C-alpha positions as CSV (number, residue, x, y, z in Angstrom):
1,M,0.3,26.6,15.9
2,K,3.5,26.8,14.0
3,A,5.2,24.9,16.8
4,V,2.8,22.0,16.3
5,F,3.7,21.8,12.6
6,E,7.4,22.0,13.4
7,M,7.0,19.1,15.7
8,A,5.1,17.2,13.0
9,D,8.0,17.9,10.6
10,K,10.4,16.2,13.0
11,I,8.4,12.9,12.3
12,K,9.2,13.1,8.6
13,P,12.2,10.7,8.8
14,F,9.7,8.1,10.3
15,Y,7.5,8.5,7.2
16,D,10.6,8.3,4.9
17,M,11.7,5.1,6.6
18,I,8.3,3.5,6.3
19,Y,8.1,4.5,2.7
20,K,11.6,3.0,2.0
21,V,10.7,-0.2,3.8
22,V,7.5,-0.7,1.9
23,L,9.2,0.2,-1.4
24,F,12.0,-2.3,-0.7
25,L,9.4,-4.9,0.1
26,C,7.7,-4.3,-3.2
27,K,11.0,-4.5,-5.1
28,L,11.9,-7.7,-3.3
29,L,8.5,-9.2,-4.1
30,L,8.9,-8.2,-7.7
31,I,12.3,-9.9,-7.9
32,I,10.8,-13.1,-6.3
33,D,7.9,-12.9,-8.6
34,I,10.0,-12.7,-11.7
35,G,12.4,-15.4,-10.5
36,I,9.7,-17.9,-9.7
37,T,7.8,-17.2,-12.9
38,A,10.9,-17.5,-15.1
39,M,11.8,-20.8,-13.4
40,A,8.3,-22.2,-13.8
41,V,8.0,-21.2,-17.5
42,T,11.5,-22.4,-18.3
43,G,10.8,-25.6,-16.4
44,R,8.0,-26.4,-18.7
45,Y,10.3,-26.5,-21.7
46,V,13.7,-27.5,-20.2
47,S,13.7,-30.9,-18.6
48,F,16.5,-30.4,-16.0
49,I,14.9,-27.2,-14.5
50,P,12.1,-27.9,-12.0
51,D,8.6,-26.6,-12.5
52,P,7.3,-26.6,-8.9
53,A,3.6,-27.1,-8.3
54,W,3.6,-24.2,-5.8
55,S,4.9,-21.6,-8.2
56,E,1.5,-20.2,-9.4
57,E,0.1,-19.7,-5.9
58,V,3.3,-18.0,-4.6
59,V,3.4,-15.7,-7.6
60,L,-0.2,-14.7,-7.1
61,T,0.3,-14.1,-3.4
62,C,3.4,-11.9,-4.2
63,M,1.3,-10.0,-6.7
64,A,-1.4,-9.4,-4.1
65,Y,1.2,-7.9,-1.8
66,M,2.7,-5.7,-4.5
67,A,-0.7,-4.4,-5.7
68,V,-2.0,-3.2,-2.3
69,L,1.4,-2.0,-1.0
70,S,2.2,-0.1,-4.1
71,A,-1.2,1.6,-3.9
72,A,-0.2,2.7,-0.4
73,L,3.0,4.1,-1.8
74,A,1.1,6.1,-4.3
75,I,-0.7,7.9,-1.5
76,R,2.5,9.4,-0.2
77,R,3.6,10.6,-3.6
78,N,0.1,11.9,-4.3
79,A,0.1,9.7,-7.4
80,H,-3.2,7.9,-6.9
81,I,-6.0,8.2,-9.5
82,R,-8.1,11.3,-9.0
83,M,-10.3,13.6,-10.9
84,T,-8.7,17.0,-11.7
85,A,-10.4,18.0,-14.9
86,L,-12.6,20.6,-13.2
87,D,-10.0,21.9,-10.7
88,R,-9.2,25.0,-12.9
89,Y,-12.9,26.0,-12.8
90,L,-13.4,25.5,-9.1
91,P,-12.4,27.9,-6.2
92,K,-9.2,27.0,-4.5
93,K,-10.9,26.6,-1.1
94,L,-13.4,24.1,-2.6
95,I,-10.5,22.1,-4.1
96,S,-8.7,22.1,-0.7
97,F,-11.9,20.9,1.0
98,L,-12.5,18.2,-1.6
99,D,-8.8,17.0,-1.4
100,M,-9.2,16.8,2.4
101,F,-12.5,15.0,2.1
102,A,-10.9,12.5,-0.3
103,D,-7.9,11.9,2.0
104,L,-10.2,11.4,5.0
105,A,-12.2,8.9,2.9
106,V,-9.0,7.0,1.9
107,M,-7.9,7.0,5.5
108,A,-11.3,5.5,6.5
109,L,-10.8,2.9,3.8
110,G,-7.4,2.1,5.4
111,F,-9.0,1.5,8.7
112,V,-11.6,-0.7,7.1
113,M,-8.8,-2.7,5.4
114,I,-7.0,-3.1,8.7
115,V,-10.1,-4.3,10.7
116,V,-11.8,-6.4,8.1
117,G,-8.6,-7.6,6.4
118,W,-7.2,-8.8,9.8
119,R,-10.5,-10.5,10.6
120,Y,-10.4,-12.3,7.2
121,A,-6.7,-13.2,7.6
122,Q,-7.4,-14.7,11.0
123,K,-10.6,-16.5,10.3
124,L,-10.5,-17.5,6.7
125,G,-6.7,-17.8,6.6
126,S,-6.6,-20.1,9.5
127,R,-9.2,-22.5,8.0
128,G,-7.5,-22.9,4.6
129,F,-4.2,-24.0,3.1
130,Y,-2.5,-23.5,-0.2
131,V,-3.5,-26.4,-2.5
132,S,0.1,-27.0,-3.6
133,M,1.6,-26.4,-0.2
134,P,-0.7,-28.0,2.4
135,S,1.6,-27.0,5.3
136,V,1.2,-23.2,4.6
137,S,-1.8,-21.4,5.9
138,R,-3.8,-19.1,3.7
139,F,-3.3,-16.4,6.4
140,W,-0.4,-15.2,4.2
141,M,-2.8,-14.8,1.2
142,Y,-5.0,-12.4,3.2
143,L,-2.3,-10.6,5.2
144,P,-1.5,-8.0,2.5
145,V,-4.9,-6.2,3.0
146,P,-4.4,-5.2,6.6
147,L,-0.7,-4.6,6.0
148,A,-1.5,-2.1,3.2
149,G,-4.2,-0.6,5.4
150,V,-1.6,0.2,8.0
151,A,0.7,1.8,5.4
152,M,-2.3,3.7,3.9
153,V,-3.2,5.2,7.3
154,I,0.4,6.2,8.1
155,F,0.8,7.9,4.7
156,E,-2.6,9.6,4.9
157,V,-1.8,11.0,8.3
158,E,1.2,12.7,6.8
159,T,-0.8,13.9,3.8
160,I,-3.5,15.4,5.9
161,V,-1.1,17.1,8.3
162,N,0.6,18.6,5.2
163,Q,-2.7,19.8,3.9
164,I,-3.7,21.4,7.2
165,K,-0.3,23.0,7.3
166,K,-0.7,24.4,3.9
167,I,-4.2,25.8,4.8
168,V,-3.2,27.2,8.2
169,L,0.2,28.6,7.4
170,G,-0.5,29.4,3.7
171,E,2.6,27.5,2.8
172,D,3.3,24.9,0.1
173,S,4.3,21.9,2.1
174,E,4.6,19.6,-1.0
175,K,7.7,17.5,-1.3
């Protein structure tokens, strides 16, 4: 059994790379968001700086990407919202079971986000266009949901494997 976990540990650089890519994407989106918002707000008061009509829709789309992708990042860091007030009163095995159940539920949510989000992106996204940018499909507005679902599933697989490793080997596999 230990060999299985050693093999799983060899995949850690893959998870690290995915995490860094998603984190970089969130940082890039934040920079774009701040830049466009600053330009739009300044453009309202300074006549020679443009205030493009598309700025609000692009900023909202970037915020949608950042919101769901950063939630996926929180899964890997185990920083998502959870109830721990009663943990000191419950048996350790029950807490491990509840943590595993919660992670499986989040993974199921990730799969739902992939399937339903992709369906929405394809169907609703292909039918609509941004009001201020009629040549751009609303597909891009719906894409963050399945994209975050993929990231959530990837990070939940790692989390669940680490929990199983901790239970089976009795080790602390936290980062």
